[in-house]
Backbone as CSV, one residue per row, in Angstrom:
resi,resn,N_x,N_y,N_z,CA_x,CA_y,CA_z,C_x,C_y,C_z
1,MET,18.853,-12.734,-43.671,18.461,-11.808,-42.624,18.234,-10.435,-43.245
2,ASP,17.147,-9.785,-42.866,16.842,-8.433,-43.328,17.475,-7.456,-42.353
3,CYS,18.577,-6.850,-42.764,19.359,-6.021,-41.851,18.605,-4.784,-41.396
4,VAL,17.684,-4.295,-42.177,16.962,-3.089,-41.779,16.117,-3.359,-40.539
5,THR,15.604,-4.581,-40.375,14.772,-4.880,-39.217,15.450,-5.766,-38.185
6,ASP,16.460,-6.541,-38.557,17.035,-7.533,-37.655,18.421,-7.211,-37.120
7,CYS,19.081,-6.198,-37.616,20.448,-5.902,-37.199,20.478,-4.932,-36.027
8,GLU,21.548,-5.026,-35.277,21.815,-4.036,-34.245,22.523,-2.860,-34.917
9,PHE,22.166,-1.656,-34.517,22.727,-0.460,-35.126,23.514,0.359,-34.122
10,LEU,24.544,1.032,-34.619,25.298,2.010,-33.840,24.847,3.399,-34.253
11,THR,24.922,4.332,-33.317,24.604,5.721,-33.632,25.844,6.427,-34.165
12,THR,25.634,7.607,-34.705,26.749,8.421,-35.184,27.716,8.714,-34.046
13,LEU,27.187,9.021,-32.873,28.038,9.319,-31.723,28.853,8.100,-31.296
14,GLU,28.258,6.917,-31.311,28.990,5.704,-30.945,30.135,5.438,-31.918
15,VAL,29.869,5.590,-33.201,30.919,5.393,-34.204,32.015,6.436,-34.019
16,ALA,31.621,7.684,-33.778,32.599,8.759,-33.569,33.501,8.448,-32.379
17,ARG,32.926,7.951,-31.309,33.737,7.610,-30.126,34.727,6.495,-30.433
18,HIS,34.277,5.482,-31.179,35.178,4.381,-31.557,36.338,4.886,-32.403
19,LEU,36.045,5.784,-33.335,37.072,6.292,-34.250,37.850,7.476,-33.680
20,ARG,37.369,8.001,-32.558,37.969,9.187,-31.931,37.982,10.380,-32.879
21,VAL,36.821,10.598,-33.486,36.593,11.748,-34.358,35.270,12.383,-33.941
22,THR,34.911,13.482,-34.576,33.645,14.138,-34.273,32.497,13.450,-35.013
23,PRO,31.280,13.592,-34.502,30.129,13.060,-35.238,30.024,13.646,-36.645
24,ARG,30.419,14.888,-36.812,30.400,15.508,-38.149,31.339,14.769,-39.100
25,GLN,32.520,14.376,-38.621,33.452,13.634,-39.468,32.879,12.271,-39.852
26,VAL,32.135,11.648,-38.947,31.473,10.379,-39.266,30.442,10.600,-40.369
27,ALA,29.665,11.672,-40.257,28.666,11.986,-41.281,29.323,12.229,-42.635
28,ILE,30.466,12.882,-42.634,31.194,13.129,-43.883,31.673,11.812,-44.492
29,LEU,32.210,10.909,-43.669,32.634,9.591,-44.161,31.453,8.833,-44.763
30,ALA,30.318,8.894,-44.092,29.126,8.200,-44.587,28.650,8.819,-45.900
31,ALA,28.586,10.137,-45.949,28.111,10.827,-47.154,29.022,10.573,-48.349
32,SER,30.307,10.370,-48.087,31.254,10.121,-49.174,31.224,8.665,-49.643
33,GLY,30.448,7.816,-48.941,30.357,6.411,-49.318,31.449,5.551,-48.727
34,ARG,32.277,6.117,-47.869,33.393,5.361,-47.293,32.990,4.557,-46.064
35,LEU,31.816,4.836,-45.496,31.362,4.168,-44.282,29.925,3.693,-44.507
36,PRO,29.645,2.392,-44.307,28.295,1.881,-44.569,27.288,2.394,-43.534
37,PHE,26.118,2.811,-44.010,25.084,3.319,-43.109,23.711,3.165,-43.739
38,VAL,22.694,3.343,-42.925,21.311,3.449,-43.394,20.711,4.677,-42.734
39,ARG,19.693,5.217,-43.368,18.995,6.374,-42.795,17.739,5.904,-42.082
40,GLN,17.492,6.471,-40.920,16.222,6.313,-40.220,15.691,7.725,-40.031
41,GLY,14.901,8.156,-40.993,14.471,9.554,-40.998,15.669,10.435,-41.296
42,ARG,15.937,11.377,-40.400,17.091,12.269,-40.572,18.363,11.701,-39.949
43,LEU,18.227,10.604,-39.218,19.361,10.041,-38.487,20.126,9.028,-39.327
44,LEU,21.426,8.973,-39.106,22.262,7.938,-39.712,22.412,6.818,-38.696
45,ARG,22.291,5.590,-39.162,22.509,4.427,-38.313,23.487,3.511,-39.034
46,PHE,24.343,2.872,-38.248,25.411,2.051,-38.796,25.209,0.607,-38.343
47,PRO,24.862,-0.302,-39.278,24.678,-1.706,-38.892,25.968,-2.248,-38.274
48,ARG,25.843,-2.822,-37.074,27.030,-3.269,-36.338,27.884,-4.233,-37.158
49,GLN,27.273,-5.195,-37.821,28.055,-6.169,-38.592,28.810,-5.487,-39.729
50,ALA,28.162,-4.586,-40.440,28.829,-3.863,-41.529,29.938,-2.975,-40.977
51,TRP,29.686,-2.350,-39.830,30.680,-1.494,-39.177,31.918,-2.303,-38.796
52,GLU,31.707,-3.486,-38.178,32.836,-4.320,-37.759,33.640,-4.808,-38.962
53,THR,32.963,-5.155,-40.044,33.651,-5.567,-41.271,34.471,-4.413,-41.829
54,TRP,33.864,-3.223,-41.899,34.555,-2.034,-42.406,35.784,-1.735,-41.554
55,LEU,35.635,-1.802,-40.239,36.743,-1.501,-39.338,37.885,-2.504,-39.517
56,ALA,37.565,-3.778,-39.654,38.593,-4.798,-39.879,39.335,-4.546,-41.188
57,GLN,38.605,-4.146,-42.227,39.244,-3.847,-43.510,40.171,-2.639,-43.391
58,GLN,39.738,-1.630,-42.658,40.568,-0.440,-42.472,41.837,-0.779,-41.695
59,ASN,41.691,-1.608,-40.665,42.857,-2.016,-39.880,43.832,-2.828,-40.722
60,ALA,43.313,-3.745,-41.527,44.174,-4.562,-42.385,44.915,-3.690,-43.391
61,ALA,44.221,-2.721,-43.963,44.857,-1.828,-44.936,45.938,-0.981,-44.273
62,ALA,45.674,-0.514,-43.056,46.663,0.297,-42.345,47.903,-0.527,-42.022
63,LEU,47.703,-1.758,-41.565,48.843,-2.619,-41.256,49.639,-2.947,-42.514
64,ALA,48.949,-3.203,-43.611,49.640,-3.509,-44.867,50.469,-2.320,-45.330
65,SER,49.936,-1.111,-45.153,50.679,0.073,-45.602,51.902,0.334,-44.730
66,LEU,51.880,-0.180,-43.509,53.037,-0.024,-42.621,54.064,-1.130,-42.817
67,GLY,53.734,-2.105,-43.650,54.654,-3.199,-43.900,54.624,-4.252,-42.810
68,GLU,53.545,-4.285,-42.020,53.415,-5.293,-40.972,53.366,-6.667,-41.617
69,GLY,53.779,-7.653,-40.870,53.779,-9.005,-41.381,55.094,-9.386,-42.025
70,THR,56.002,-8.439,-42.153,57.322,-8.759,-42.690,58.256,-9.042,-41.532
71,ALA,59.256,-9.818,-41.776,60.217,-10.173,-40.732,61.100,-8.973,-40.412
72,HIS,61.266,-8.724,-39.137,62.134,-7.641,-38.683,63.223,-8.228,-37.795
73,ALA,64.421,-7.720,-37.937,65.517,-8.171,-37.080,65.310,-7.622,-35.680
74,ALA,65.568,-8.439,-34.682,65.376,-8.009,-33.285,66.518,-7.168,-32.815
């Protein structure tokens, strides 16, 4: 599949709302290479599949850093 023509894309504002950050912070994440994106002219677009994969990886890393998955006494 050619993602540039066949994928659904999220806007910077949509990603910002999901992450509860400003659109500027999303642009900074993208510019730093930490968030997958493509350019459409001056606009940043985020392929939904790549975004969902990135988000799952971030969630897994956050849970691992908290020690989730270990047995806790009730």
